[in-house]
C-alpha positions, 0 to 999 in steps of 0.5 A: 109292546109294538116291538114285541108285536112285530117280533111275534107277527114275524115269527108266526107268519111262516107257520101260519102260512104252512098250516093254512096251506097244509091244513087246507090241502088236508081239509080238501081231501076230507071234503072230497072224501065226504062228497064222494061218500054222499054221492056213493050213498043210496037209499038201498045202500046208505054209506056212513061218513063216520069212518072218514072221521075215524080215519081223520082221528087216526091221522091226527093221532099219528101226527101228534105221536110223531111230534111227541117223539120228535120233541122228547127225543131231542130234549134228551140229546146233547147240544151237538146231538140236537144240532145233528138231529135238527139239521138232518130233519130240516133238510128232510123237511125241505125235501118233503115240502118241495116234493109236496109243492110239485105234487100239488101243482101236478095233481091238483086238477085230478085230485078230486077224481082220484080220491073219488075213485078210491072212495068207490073202491073202499066202500065196495070193500067195507067201512073199515077200508073207508077209514083206512082211505081217509087215514092214508090220504090225510096222514101223509099231509099230517106227517109232512106238516108236523115235520116242517112246522117242527123244523120251522119252530126250531129255526125261529127260536123257542118263542110262543109265536110260531105255535100261535101262528100254526094254531091260527093257520089250522083254525083258518084252514078248518073254517075255510074248508067248512065254508067251501063244503057248505059252498058259502065261499068261492076260492080259486084253489089253483091260484091259491096253491100256486101263489102260496107255493112260492112263499113256501119255497122261500121259507123252505130255503131259509129252513134249509140254510138253518139246517145246514148251519146246524150240521156245520155247528155239529162238525158234520159239514165243513165251512163253519169258519167260512163266513159269507157275512156277519151283520150282527155288529152293524145292525140292531137285533131289536129293530123291527125290520130285522125281526120281520126279515129273520122271522119270515125268511128264517135267515140270520144276520150271520151266515156261512158261505155254504148257507148262502150258496144253498139258499140261493141255489135252492131258490133259483133251481126250485122256483125255476122248475116250479114255473116251468112245471106250470107251463108244461104240465100235461093234462090228465087223461079223462079215463086215468084210473084211480090210484089204488092205495088199499091193498087187497089183503085189507078186504079180509080185515078192514071190511065190516069192522070200522070201529076196530080199524079206527081203534088200531089207527088211533092207538097204534101211533100212540102206543108206538110213540109211548114205547119209543119215548120209554126206551129213550134216556130220561128227559132233562126237563125234570132237572131243568130249572125255569128262570125268567128275565123281566124289565125289573128282575133277573132270575128271581126264581133261583134261590138254591142250587147243588154242585155238579151239572146244572141246566137253567131254562131262561125265558126273556120277557123283555122286549130287548135282546141281551146276554145272560151270565152265570158268575162266581163270587169274584165276578168271573163267568162260569157259563153264559147265553151270548144272545137271547132274543125278546120273548125267547127261551134258551138253556144256560148249562154249567157245572158248579163247584163249591162256592157262591154264584149269581146270574147277571142279566145284561139286556140291551139298553137297560141297566144290569140286573142280578139274581140273589147270590146262591151258596152252592155246597158239595163237590163236583168232578171236572168243574171248568175254570171260571172266565174273568171278564175284561173291562174297557180299561183292561183293553185301553193299553193294548188298543193304544199300542195298536193305534201307535202301530197302525199309525206307523203302518199307515206312514208306510202305506203312504210312502209306498203309494207315493213311490207308485206315483213316481213310477207312473210319472216315469212311465214305468208300469212294471215298477208301478206294479211291483210298488203297488204290491208293497203299498197293498201289503203295507195296508194289509198290515194296518189291520183294517178288516170287516169294514172296521175303518168305516167309509174312510177305510173303504175309500182306501181299499174298497171294491167295485161290487155293488157300485152302479158303474162297476170298475168304471164307477167314480165311487170305485177308488183306492188301492184296488182301483189302482190295481185294476188300472195297472193290470188292465192297460191304463196309463199314467194319465188315468192312474195318477189322479187315483194315486193322488186321491189315495194319498188324501184318503190315507191322511184322512184315516191317519187323522181319525185313527182314534175315532170310535168308528176306526181304531179308537174303540177298544172293544173292536180290538179283540174282534180284529184278532180273528176277523183279519184272517177271516177277512182274508178267507172271505176276500183274498182266498176266494178271489173276490178282491182280485183286480188283476194282480193275483196277490191273494197269498201274499196279502194273506201272509201280510195278514198273518203279520198283523194278526200276530201283532194284535195277539201280542198286544192282547197276549197278557189278557189271554194268558191270564185266562187260557195260558196255553192258547197263545202257543197253540195260536202261534203253531196254527199261524206258523202252519198257515205261513208254511202252507202259503210259502209252499204255493210258490213256484221256484220262489215266484208267487202264483194266484190261487187259480194257478196253484196245484189243488193239493197246495190250495187245499193245504192253505185252506185247511191251515187257514180253517184250523187257525180261524177255529182257534182264533175265534176263542180270543174275542170270546175270552176277551169280550166286554159284557154289556153295561147298560 
């Protein structure tokens, strides 16, 4: 229960803040309009506040109709269609909320005067125009708020917490506005809007990153495989601090380079401009005319007809939304079966099914993340939800043929539970083959073969490092540089990637990033420390101790090679088939690990060799599931090898920065294509949770 509360609180916070701020902004508009009407009203010519409330009702109708169209239109789309719409709307929402933040910073001081001027003009025309003024003033806020809340809820997931947060924020805004109107409380609105704007900008940055990720998943933006970091294998998704960070910032444990760059650039640019705007905002002249939001032609139709105008404002959005929804294809909701997962049961609602496409809406009532599998009678997986968070709902979609099926719930830290077996009869077209799950025993033989291979590769690393030491003792720096490359390439062929060898691997191949002293930090050791010294004029006296330490660190890796945190865990072997080259993209091709040698392409070539070795070891398991995949992967790796070799100049290797752009792009394209298909291997050979 404490975990669920922390998750709910974290996911509720963004929408609570959005609705509190936007609701207060809209409420202030209404408050100013009411106060202006009260001041305008006289005994000879009383002015009713009813048109303002009617205009407010129309604005609420507009926002609600917009939300209905958004929700229904996305429910009938395919997954890729939902990703495209969600990504585009997320980017639009971020643009709108950013503009709103700056608009409020510029106009907060003159907002009251501007609105009072509009009220005076509207009352001169008639009560209908006053209703329109209220509708237009509040309607803009409503549309902005609706879109931003919708995208924030989509980024947070389908838990009820974001909706509760939004409701609490609106309720708090209404109460606060009422108290302000009654002058029961005092609030420095300038300080409130400025400080909450910074938090809102942080939330918007997360929504932007999430939206760009959706567009990458849909294939509209490149870079899906260029992963900046993936912490999902190293952090507990059930921990309270991960839930709070993810819920408040909308960031995820795995993000692409594009998402990270967009997040950082957006924050840096927008916060910088926001601070600068506060310092340089010019004062509004006292005699600035009020903005004219009511066209003259409204004088003929919006004068003395407030009820008619209000009816139009309320009914037109509802009718328009109804027409839009009616023109859309039928909703999937009628064909979706709701299922649930609890601490003691798995999909008890599933008792029958038919052949053909099926969609199940699975709600996780537990406090743990987990995996949901739809399996056939032989235990092969037909469809799955790879990760479903606590208190979250996700769709499970499959095409079922004639046979017996059940649903298995594999929640973290809990025994596996299963639904009743359901007999499905009938025929269905294009039923995809079920995926047979691997077990740890299936991977033990390939992993033993990999450990034997890695031990031999480590011997070659140690021998090459020893040769570097001999060259240094002879004072031959060029020879030491050439032999360093042999040692580095031998290490690449060991297959350590994504810190899969833990601290012992970092000691051999770590980087100075994040160390207090940078390249001069005592914690910077290993082959890249040796590379830095060899290409930055350091001599044998400085580098021989580095060589001696590398030898000891390689021995430590060799002694502990069978440990679970190194190569001893068979479950990590399938990840290595994809992560070795993903690591090359992240570190080599980007230049992050270059300490002077400029050997990115040679190291990537060595990474191809060890990737082929891993694929050979798990190949029989892959062939059982997708017989044609290994041949395709071989073609992808051949194309990447050719692209790498083509970067040479008359046989001499060049660093990426000195390689012609067309050849660099060819390498990146071939690497991206290889990673796209290599990603299938860990998915095919994933070991399901067992407890």
